[in-house]
C-alpha positions as CSV (number, residue, x, y, z in Angstrom):
1,M,-12.8,20.6,-21.1
2,S,-9.0,19.5,-20.4
3,G,-7.7,16.6,-19.0
4,P,-6.9,13.2,-18.7
5,T,-9.6,10.9,-20.3
6,C,-10.8,7.1,-19.6
7,R,-8.7,4.7,-21.7
8,A,-11.8,2.4,-21.9
9,C,-14.9,4.3,-22.6
10,G,-13.4,8.3,-23.5
11,A,-14.8,10.2,-20.9
12,Q,-13.7,12.7,-19.2
13,L,-11.5,11.5,-16.1
14,E,-12.2,13.4,-12.7
15,T,-12.6,11.6,-9.3
16,T,-9.6,10.6,-7.7
17,F,-9.5,7.5,-6.5
18,A,-5.6,7.7,-4.9
19,D,-3.0,9.9,-5.0
20,L,0.5,9.0,-4.4
21,G,2.5,12.1,-5.6
22,S,5.2,11.9,-7.6
23,T,7.4,9.0,-7.4
24,P,10.2,6.8,-10.5
25,L,8.9,4.0,-11.8
26,A,8.4,1.3,-9.9
27,N,11.2,-1.4,-12.3
28,S,13.9,1.9,-12.8
29,Y,16.3,0.1,-10.7
30,L,19.6,2.0,-10.4
31,T,23.3,1.4,-10.6
32,A,25.6,3.3,-7.9
33,E,27.0,5.9,-10.8
34,Q,23.1,6.8,-11.4
35,L,22.9,7.1,-7.9
36,A,24.5,10.9,-8.3
37,R,21.8,12.2,-11.4
38,P,18.8,13.6,-10.9
39,E,15.6,10.9,-11.0
40,P,12.6,11.4,-12.7
41,R,9.7,11.6,-11.1
42,Y,5.8,11.7,-13.1
43,P,2.9,11.8,-10.7
44,L,0.7,8.6,-9.4
45,H,-2.9,9.9,-9.2
46,A,-5.0,6.8,-9.7
47,R,-8.5,8.3,-11.1
48,V,-11.9,6.7,-11.5
49,C,-14.0,7.1,-14.5
50,D,-17.4,8.3,-13.2
51,R,-19.2,6.4,-16.6
52,C,-17.6,3.1,-16.7
53,L,-15.6,3.1,-12.9
54,L,-12.2,1.9,-14.8
55,V,-9.3,2.9,-11.5
56,Q,-6.6,3.6,-13.5
57,V,-3.6,5.9,-14.0
58,E,-1.9,8.4,-16.9
59,A,0.7,6.9,-18.9
60,A,3.5,8.6,-17.5
61,V,6.2,7.2,-20.1
62,A,5.7,5.2,-23.5
63,P,5.9,1.5,-22.5
64,E,9.6,1.4,-24.8
65,E,10.9,2.9,-22.0
66,I,9.0,0.9,-19.1
67,F,9.6,-2.7,-20.8
68,S,11.5,-2.9,-23.1
69,D,14.0,-4.1,-20.6
70,Y,12.8,-5.6,-17.8
71,A,13.9,-6.6,-14.6
72,Y,11.1,-9.3,-13.6
73,F,11.5,-12.5,-14.4
74,S,8.8,-14.4,-13.4
75,S,10.6,-18.0,-12.8
76,Y,12.3,-16.8,-9.9
77,S,8.8,-17.2,-7.6
78,E,8.5,-20.8,-7.1
79,S,5.0,-20.5,-6.6
80,W,4.3,-18.7,-9.5
81,V,5.9,-21.4,-11.3
82,A,3.7,-23.2,-9.8
83,H,0.5,-21.7,-10.1
84,A,1.8,-21.4,-14.0
85,R,2.0,-25.5,-14.1
86,H,-1.2,-25.5,-12.2
87,F,-3.3,-23.7,-15.1
88,A,-1.2,-25.1,-18.1
89,E,-3.1,-29.2,-16.6
90,G,-6.2,-27.4,-16.3
91,A,-6.6,-25.3,-19.3
92,R,-5.1,-28.7,-21.3
93,A,-8.1,-30.9,-19.8
94,L,-10.8,-28.1,-20.3
95,L,-10.6,-27.5,-23.6
96,D,-8.5,-30.4,-24.9
97,L,-5.6,-29.1,-26.2
98,G,-3.4,-31.2,-28.2
99,P,-0.5,-31.7,-30.7
100,S,-3.2,-29.7,-33.3
101,S,-4.2,-27.5,-31.1
102,S,-2.0,-23.5,-31.0
103,V,-1.2,-21.4,-27.5
104,V,-0.2,-18.0,-27.6
105,E,0.7,-15.8,-24.1
106,V,1.5,-12.4,-24.9
107,A,3.2,-10.7,-22.2
108,S,5.1,-14.4,-22.0
109,N,7.8,-13.3,-19.8
110,D,11.2,-15.5,-19.6
111,G,8.3,-18.7,-20.8
112,Y,7.5,-19.8,-17.2
113,L,3.8,-20.7,-18.3
114,L,4.4,-21.9,-22.0
115,Q,7.1,-24.3,-20.8
116,H,4.2,-26.5,-19.4
117,F,2.6,-26.8,-22.4
118,V,5.7,-27.5,-24.6
119,A,6.4,-30.6,-22.4
120,A,3.1,-31.8,-23.2
121,G,3.8,-31.3,-26.5
122,V,1.3,-28.6,-27.3
123,P,2.5,-26.0,-29.9
124,V,2.7,-22.2,-28.8
125,L,4.4,-18.9,-29.4
126,G,5.3,-16.2,-26.8
127,V,5.1,-12.8,-27.1
128,E,7.1,-10.9,-24.7
129,P,8.3,-6.7,-25.1
130,A,11.0,-7.5,-23.4
131,A,14.1,-8.2,-25.5
132,N,16.2,-9.4,-22.0
133,V,13.2,-11.8,-20.9
134,A,12.3,-13.1,-24.6
135,E,15.8,-14.5,-25.0
136,A,15.1,-16.2,-21.4
137,A,12.6,-17.9,-22.8
138,R,13.8,-18.7,-26.0
139,A,17.2,-20.5,-24.5
140,R,14.3,-22.5,-22.2
141,G,13.3,-24.0,-25.5
142,V,10.1,-21.7,-25.9
143,P,9.2,-20.2,-29.2
144,T,9.1,-16.6,-28.6
145,E,8.7,-13.1,-30.6
146,T,9.9,-9.6,-29.2
147,G,7.2,-6.7,-28.9
148,F,4.5,-5.2,-27.8
149,F,1.0,-7.5,-28.6
150,G,-1.8,-5.1,-29.9
151,A,-4.2,-5.7,-33.3
152,G,-1.2,-4.9,-35.3
153,T,0.9,-7.6,-34.2
154,A,-1.8,-10.7,-33.9
155,E,-2.1,-9.7,-38.2
156,A,1.1,-9.6,-38.2
157,L,1.8,-12.6,-36.9
158,D,-1.2,-14.2,-38.1
159,L,-2.2,-15.9,-35.4
160,Q,-5.0,-18.0,-34.5
161,A,-5.4,-19.5,-30.9
162,D,-7.4,-21.8,-29.4
163,L,-6.3,-20.1,-26.4
164,L,-4.5,-17.1,-25.7
165,V,-3.5,-16.6,-22.2
166,A,-2.8,-12.5,-20.8
167,N,-1.7,-13.2,-16.8
168,N,-1.0,-9.8,-15.4
169,V,-0.5,-8.0,-18.4
170,L,-4.0,-6.8,-19.2
171,A,-3.3,-3.8,-16.5
172,H,0.0,-2.8,-18.2
173,V,-1.4,-1.0,-21.4
174,P,-2.1,2.0,-22.0
175,D,-3.7,1.5,-25.0
176,L,-6.1,-1.0,-23.7
177,N,-9.1,-0.7,-27.0
178,D,-5.8,-1.9,-28.9
179,F,-5.3,-4.7,-27.3
180,V,-8.3,-5.9,-26.3
181,D,-8.7,-5.7,-30.6
182,G,-5.6,-7.7,-30.7
183,I,-7.5,-10.3,-28.6
184,R,-10.2,-10.8,-30.9
185,I,-8.1,-10.7,-34.1
186,A,-6.0,-13.3,-32.0
187,L,-8.5,-15.8,-31.5
188,K,-9.9,-19.0,-33.7
189,P,-13.7,-18.2,-33.6
190,Q,-14.7,-20.8,-31.3
191,G,-11.1,-19.8,-28.9
192,V,-10.5,-18.9,-25.7
193,V,-8.9,-16.1,-24.1
194,S,-8.1,-16.2,-20.3
195,I,-7.1,-12.9,-18.3
196,E,-5.4,-12.3,-15.2
197,V,-5.4,-9.2,-13.3
198,P,-5.2,-8.5,-10.0
199,H,-9.0,-8.0,-8.2
200,L,-9.5,-4.3,-7.6
201,L,-12.5,-5.9,-5.0
202,R,-9.3,-6.8,-2.8
203,L,-7.3,-4.0,-3.3
204,I,-10.2,-1.7,-2.2
205,E,-11.0,-4.5,0.8
206,G,-7.0,-4.2,2.0
207,T,-6.0,-0.9,1.5
208,Q,-3.7,-2.2,-0.9
209,F,-2.2,1.2,-2.0
210,D,0.8,0.1,-3.4
211,T,-0.3,-2.1,-6.0
212,I,-1.2,0.8,-7.2
213,Y,2.2,2.3,-9.8
214,H,3.0,3.7,-13.2
215,E,3.9,0.7,-15.0
216,H,0.2,-0.8,-14.1
217,F,-2.3,2.0,-16.1
218,S,-5.6,0.4,-15.2
219,Y,-7.2,-1.3,-12.1
220,F,-10.3,-4.1,-12.8
221,S,-13.5,-5.1,-11.3
222,V,-15.1,-7.7,-13.2
223,L,-17.5,-4.6,-14.2
224,A,-15.0,-2.6,-15.1
225,A,-13.3,-5.7,-16.9
226,R,-16.7,-6.6,-18.6
227,H,-17.4,-3.3,-20.0
228,A,-14.2,-3.1,-21.4
229,L,-13.8,-6.2,-23.7
230,A,-17.6,-6.3,-24.6
231,G,-16.8,-2.5,-26.4
232,R,-14.5,-4.6,-28.6
233,G,-16.2,-7.9,-29.2
234,I,-14.6,-10.0,-26.5
235,V,-17.7,-11.5,-24.8
236,V,-16.9,-12.5,-20.5
237,F,-18.2,-15.7,-19.9
238,D,-16.5,-17.1,-16.5
239,V,-14.3,-16.0,-13.6
240,E,-12.6,-18.0,-11.3
241,P,-11.4,-15.7,-7.9
242,L,-7.6,-16.2,-7.1
243,P,-5.5,-15.8,-4.6
244,T,-2.0,-15.0,-6.3
245,H,-1.0,-11.5,-6.4
246,G,-2.7,-11.0,-2.6
247,G,-6.6,-11.6,-4.6
248,S,-6.7,-11.8,-8.5
249,V,-9.5,-12.8,-10.9
250,R,-9.0,-15.3,-13.9
251,I,-11.7,-13.8,-16.4
252,W,-12.6,-16.2,-19.2
253,G,-14.1,-14.5,-22.8
254,C,-14.3,-15.5,-26.1
255,R,-15.7,-13.7,-29.5
256,A,-19.7,-12.7,-29.1
257,E,-20.2,-14.7,-31.7
258,A,-19.2,-17.9,-30.1
259,D,-22.0,-17.0,-28.0
260,R,-21.1,-19.3,-24.2
261,E,-23.5,-19.4,-21.6
262,P,-22.6,-17.5,-18.3
263,T,-21.5,-19.2,-15.3
264,E,-22.8,-19.0,-12.3
265,R,-19.5,-18.2,-10.6
266,M,-19.5,-15.0,-12.8
267,E,-22.9,-14.1,-11.6
268,A,-21.6,-14.5,-7.6
269,V,-18.4,-12.5,-8.2
270,L,-20.4,-9.8,-9.6
271,E,-22.5,-9.7,-6.6
272,Q,-20.0,-9.4,-4.4
273,E,-18.6,-6.4,-6.4
274,R,-22.3,-5.2,-6.3
275,A,-22.5,-6.3,-2.2
276,A,-19.0,-4.4,-1.6
277,G,-20.0,-0.7,-3.8
278,L,-18.1,-1.2,-6.9
279,D,-20.7,-0.3,-8.8
280,R,-21.4,3.3,-7.2
281,L,-18.8,6.1,-7.2
282,D,-19.1,6.8,-3.9
283,T,-17.5,3.8,-2.9
284,Y,-14.4,4.8,-5.0
285,E,-14.5,8.4,-3.9
286,R,-14.0,7.2,0.2
287,F,-10.9,5.4,-0.6
288,P,-8.0,8.3,-0.3
289,E,-8.5,8.1,3.5
290,R,-8.3,5.1,4.1
291,V,-5.0,5.3,2.4
292,E,-3.2,8.2,4.7
293,E,-4.9,6.1,7.5
294,R,-2.5,3.2,6.4
295,R,0.1,5.5,5.8
296,R,0.0,6.7,9.3
297,D,0.1,3.4,10.8
298,V,3.2,2.4,8.6
299,V,5.4,5.6,9.4
300,E,4.2,5.1,13.2
301,F,5.4,1.8,13.1
302,F,8.9,2.6,11.9
303,A,9.2,5.3,14.1
304,D,8.8,2.9,17.1
305,A,11.2,0.2,15.5
306,R,14.0,3.4,15.7
307,D,12.5,4.2,19.0
308,A,13.1,0.6,20.6
309,G,16.6,0.1,18.5
310,L,15.7,-2.6,16.3
311,K,17.5,-3.4,13.2
312,V,15.3,-3.8,10.2
313,A,15.8,-4.7,6.9
314,G,13.4,-5.9,4.1
315,Y,12.5,-8.6,1.9
316,G,11.4,-8.3,-1.8
317,A,12.3,-5.5,-4.3
318,A,9.0,-5.6,-5.8
319,A,7.8,-2.8,-7.9
320,K,4.8,-2.5,-4.8
321,G,7.8,-2.3,-2.5
322,N,9.2,0.8,-4.5
323,T,5.1,2.6,-4.0
324,F,4.9,1.9,-0.4
325,L,9.0,3.3,0.6
326,N,7.9,6.1,-1.4
327,F,4.7,6.9,-0.9
328,C,5.5,6.9,2.7
329,G,8.7,8.8,2.7
330,L,10.9,5.3,4.1
331,T,14.6,5.2,2.8
332,S,17.8,3.6,4.5
333,V,17.7,5.1,7.1
334,D,14.2,3.2,8.1
335,V,15.5,0.8,6.2
336,P,19.2,-0.1,5.1
337,F,18.8,-3.3,2.8
338,V,16.5,-5.2,1.3
339,C,16.9,-8.8,0.1
340,D,15.7,-10.3,-3.7
341,L,16.6,-14.0,-4.8
342,S,16.7,-12.5,-8.3
343,P,20.2,-11.9,-9.4
344,H,19.3,-9.5,-11.9
345,K,18.3,-6.8,-9.0
346,Q,21.2,-7.6,-6.8
347,G,23.5,-4.7,-6.4
348,L,21.0,-2.4,-7.5
349,F,19.5,0.3,-5.5
350,L,15.6,1.1,-5.5
351,P,14.2,4.0,-7.2
352,G,13.6,6.8,-4.9
353,S,14.7,5.6,-1.6
354,H,18.0,4.2,-2.9
355,I,18.2,1.6,-0.7
356,P,20.6,-0.8,-1.4
357,V,19.3,-4.6,-2.9
358,L,21.4,-7.9,-1.7
359,P,21.2,-11.3,-1.9
360,P,19.5,-13.0,1.1
361,D,22.7,-14.5,2.6
362,A,22.9,-10.5,3.6
363,L,20.4,-11.5,6.3
364,D,22.5,-13.8,8.0
365,D,25.6,-11.1,8.3
366,A,23.0,-8.4,9.7
367,Q,20.8,-10.4,11.8
368,P,18.3,-7.6,11.3
369,D,15.7,-8.2,14.4
370,R,12.4,-7.4,11.7
371,I,12.0,-8.1,8.3
372,V,9.3,-6.7,6.2
373,L,8.0,-8.2,3.4
374,L,7.4,-5.4,0.7
375,A,6.7,-8.7,-1.2
376,W,3.8,-9.4,0.5
377,N,2.0,-11.5,-1.9
378,L,4.8,-14.1,-1.6
379,A,4.6,-14.1,2.6
380,D,3.9,-17.8,2.8
381,E,7.1,-18.5,0.2
382,I,9.8,-16.0,1.4
383,V,9.0,-17.3,5.5
384,A,9.6,-21.0,4.3
385,Q,12.8,-20.4,3.0
386,L,13.6,-18.1,5.0
387,A,13.1,-19.9,8.4
388,R,17.0,-20.0,9.2
389,V,16.5,-16.1,10.5
390,R,14.2,-17.4,13.7
391,K,17.7,-18.7,15.0
392,W,18.9,-15.7,15.9
393,G,14.8,-14.2,16.8
394,A,14.4,-12.3,13.9
395,R,10.3,-11.6,12.9
396,F,9.1,-11.4,9.8
397,V,6.2,-8.0,9.5
398,T,3.4,-7.2,6.5
399,T,1.8,-4.3,5.5
400,M,-1.2,-6.1,3.7
401,P,-3.6,-5.9,4.6
402,A,-2.5,-3.8,7.7
403,V,1.1,-3.4,9.5
404,R,1.4,-7.0,11.1
405,D,3.6,-8.8,13.1
406,L,4.3,-12.4,11.6
407,G,6.2,-14.3,13.9
């Protein structure tokens, strides 16, 4: 047989979870000069493994093409920095981390999290593949190595971590087994790893198809994550549900020989997944029709807005927004511009839709009637930041878990 195989267990991939057509890379923002050139598109087809139930997309391009010069800087989200600070404070207390400890974060971005350990006098090291982002971390005083993490990197850096943090990166690695091997090598015998991933349970419940894009290679239930980690010698012993990214989980693991007892909290999450059918293939087989139904609702909303003569703008030049716009066939005719707080995205154009990205004050000039929150996972933060738009009667609209007027 030929065709894609599971990156965790090697089984043939035969069952479609969501086929979103051919799209550009979600974080490949364009300059004005690039608009006239052909834009590469790649199949965005998520499949589920019949054997281990890991949802995944094929690696369309090499990771170096996606992550070596990256447009996402974590510190531009106030709520995400606050989330990181809360985690750092809790982890220090839970694991009794101090000056003789070692904290390593892989895909450490601009130092948004490790800065809190540095401030508390805990030795840290970040490993970040994007050179431009790693430089921002070093400027913040966070020691950072530039490179992709895996078994070779862990050995070369001789990592010995009491705590290894992997926030929103496990989904981004095409060679999943090598990455998990790296985690095992990097941990001290009694060290622990904390892994945060968007929760597949919430993706399915909310029909969050826009969280599927080429840079996200895998989509994890705890059932699938536990299987993938155990296959490389990492045992999951605790799971924390989180509200981030539309619903995530923090998975705590250790080397198998560390012999930690599983928590009741983990067992409760696993039972939730089984009750939702995440241990059965037919649950995944029904998802494509729900995605099509959501697309019809979105297209209807924008058609109604045009018919009513409403001015619409977008907010949040997020990767998920690019999947949303491209799958629904929306362009600058539907959304004339999108605003984003990050200066690294302002002045560029969204991939595929070619919608311009402008600073937030563009809203004051245009005074749109509706502001569609493409970064809907940050809805509370954005609505609070943009309270001024209500002066001219603008209303916020979110698209997940349904097209909904937030007022």
